[in-house]
C-alpha positions as MATLAB code, in Angstrom:
seq = 'YPFAGLDEWELAKWLSTTGLPNTQIDAFLKLSWVKSSPPSFKTSADLVNRIESLPSVPVWTGKWITLPEAPLDPQLLLYQNPVECLEWLEANPDFSGDKDYVPYEEYLNKDHTGRWYSEM';
ca = [
      -6.126   -6.274   -6.232;
      -4.641   -8.774   -5.884;
      -6.926   -9.745   -2.983;
     -10.713   -9.470   -2.818;
     -10.762   -7.248    0.252;
      -9.379   -6.519    3.681;
     -10.518   -9.844    5.157;
      -8.792  -11.797    2.419;
      -5.668   -9.643    2.770;
      -5.574  -10.359    6.517;
      -5.897  -14.110    5.837;
      -3.151  -13.946    3.198;
      -0.892  -11.985    5.526;
      -1.468  -14.433    8.361;
      -0.858  -17.483    6.159;
       2.306  -15.980    4.718;
       3.814  -14.914    8.051;
       3.015  -17.875   10.323;
       5.856  -20.010    9.022;
       3.514  -22.786    7.892;
       4.952  -24.935    5.116;
       3.201  -24.732    1.755;
       1.734  -28.211    2.203;
      -0.016  -27.073    5.414;
      -1.341  -23.916    3.732;
      -2.713  -26.042    0.887;
      -4.318  -28.400    3.434;
      -5.886  -25.410    5.225;
      -7.294  -24.056    1.949;
      -8.926  -27.455    1.261;
     -10.840  -27.526    4.560;
     -14.610  -27.565    4.077;
     -14.894  -24.640    6.508;
     -12.633  -22.550    4.236;
     -14.496  -23.737    1.129;
     -17.737  -22.311    2.553;
     -16.250  -18.849    2.054;
     -13.240  -19.474   -0.169;
     -10.515  -16.901   -0.760;
      -9.685  -16.028   -4.346;
      -6.338  -17.842   -4.073;
      -6.665  -21.627   -4.188;
      -3.125  -22.810   -3.386;
      -0.064  -21.659   -1.506;
       1.686  -21.119   -4.852;
      -1.138  -18.824   -5.980;
      -0.866  -16.948   -2.670;
       2.892  -16.469   -3.083;
       2.437  -15.276   -6.692;
      -0.129  -12.692   -5.596;
       2.078  -11.417   -2.788;
       5.056  -11.160   -5.136;
       2.918   -9.268   -7.680;
       2.282   -6.475   -5.183;
       4.087   -3.313   -6.230;
       7.062   -2.488   -4.083;
       7.058    0.894   -2.444;
       9.814    3.364   -3.249;
      12.865    2.799   -1.076;
      14.049    5.275    1.497;
      17.553    6.629    1.041;
      19.616    8.170    3.792;
      22.392   10.714    3.532;
      24.329   12.365    6.320;
      24.444   16.132    5.942;
      26.027   18.908    7.939;
      24.118   22.141    8.240;
      26.027   25.428    8.334;
      24.133   26.375   11.504;
      25.278   23.187   13.297;
      28.621   22.071   11.852;
      29.312   19.710   14.787;
      25.885   18.039   14.665;
      25.464   15.955   11.480;
      21.865   15.126   10.552;
      20.502   12.096    8.711;
      18.380   13.223    5.787;
      15.907   10.526    4.704;
      14.201   10.864    1.331;
      12.537    8.942   -1.482;
      12.846    9.434   -5.216;
       9.817   11.638   -6.083;
       9.489   10.132   -9.574;
       9.294    6.617   -8.100;
       6.699    7.860   -5.591;
       4.540    9.312   -8.359;
       4.893    6.148  -10.446;
       3.832    4.069   -7.436;
       0.806    6.283   -6.797;
      -0.223    6.089  -10.457;
       0.100    2.281  -10.504;
      -1.832    1.765   -7.265;
      -5.526    1.042   -7.958;
      -6.448    2.179   -4.429;
      -5.997    5.734   -5.682;
      -7.729    5.227   -9.026;
     -10.234    8.003   -9.625;
      -9.169    9.895   -6.500;
      -6.468   12.082   -8.024;
      -6.865   15.652   -9.134;
      -4.469   17.108  -11.671;
      -5.842   20.638  -11.758;
      -6.724   23.019   -8.939;
     -10.366   23.442   -8.046;
     -12.479   25.364   -5.572;
     -14.489   23.522   -2.959;
     -17.400   25.031   -1.057;
     -19.050   24.201    2.250;
     -22.568   24.801    0.937;
     -24.550   24.828   -2.301;
     -24.867   28.616   -2.532;
     -21.045   28.959   -2.681;
     -20.824   31.371    0.251;
     -18.400   29.367    2.368;
     -15.076   28.214    0.892;
     -13.288   25.090    2.072;
      -9.525   25.477    2.436;
      -7.183   22.564    2.905;
      -3.529   21.654    2.591;
      -4.332   18.754    0.306;
];
């Protein structure tokens, strides 16, 4: 989504960042060597559409703050909108099926004598 795997993503990234004109990318995709193991995108336009369909990550926002403990030393607080972060996580298929919405207990062995504790 929207690429078949890591190899195809690396090819797409390379093609999109080399500065090749679209006509050269199309010519590359028509090579018989490429056709022996073709990517799922067939043209440069298809490649661009797939890249543009990738969800954008939530933007970072910065705000200068002054702490009472250090009034002469302003600090840059960087943060993201938590709702946008959750929406991005929900929309990302890489995390599909890997989210837990309720707490659970995890054990190190089948007889439940050793508990596993984690921050996540």
